[in-house]
Each structure stands twice: as C-alpha cells, then as structure tokens.
C-alpha positions, 0 to 999 in steps of 0.5 A, a space after each residue: 487484478 490488484 497486486 499488493 506486495 509488502 517489502 520487509 527486512 528482517 520482519 520489519 515493513 520497509 515498503 510497498 507496491 500496489 499494481 494494476 486495476 481490479 476491473 470490478 466496475 467501470 472507471 469511477 465506479 470501482 469501489 475496490 480500486 477506490 478502497 485500495 487507492 485511499 488505503 495506499 495514499 493514506 499510508 503514504 501520507 501518514 508516514 510523515 504526518 503520523 510516523 514523523 518521516 521527512 520527505 527525504 526518508 521516503 522514495 515513491 513512485 506513482 503512475 496513475 494511469 497504470 495503477 502503480 505506486 511504489 513506496 520504499 523507506 529509508 528509515 523505519 521506526 515503531 510508528 512506521 510499523 503501526 502505520 504499515 499494520 493498519 494498511 495491512 489490516 485494511 488489505 486483509 478486510 478487502 480480501 475477505 469479501 474481494 479476494 478474486 480482485 486482489 493479490 497480497 504478497 510479502 517479499 523480504 528485501 
C-alpha cells in the first residue's frame, strides 16, 4: 500500500510524505508505483523550477528501497500552492481507479 500524506499549516500546503509500495505488479512493471513516483519527483523538482524556491528552502529525504519520499518547505508562496494542488489532483485521479493501493491523508502541522 502506498501512503501519501499532505502536510498543511493554516490550510496552506507545506510538505508531503510518500511511503510504501503498491504491490500492484512486479518490480519494474508496477504502473501505480511508477505514477506516484513520477508525480512525487515532478512535484519536488517543480518547487525549484516553477515555484522559484532555492535548495535551501526545501528539506527532503528519499529512500528508494523503502519507497519513502518526504518533502518539507521552509517557504511557501502562491506558486508552491499551485504545484501542490497539481500533485494532489494527480493522486486523486489515481485514487479513482486504484483506491485499494493508495491511501491519501492530510495532517495539520
């Protein structure tokens, strides 16, 4: 099961955590893990390229073997909110067809 948790402060996205594996298919053939991975990595990269954050503004941990990616922003702006909402939309679209493999949660921090 893949668990995705969005962190919010005062209803503003401030980070996310993705953990686990879907076990939908064999390693290298798992379309759900691939989809979540590309959304997660694209979101992380877009924080710099599209939202204008510096590497000092982003704290992240990636452990590919365990399927862990945790990203926390020290700074937010209108563009980071758009990037997060795009990530959230992608995950919700996956949930429409694959909800037995993904858990989406929110945490106020």
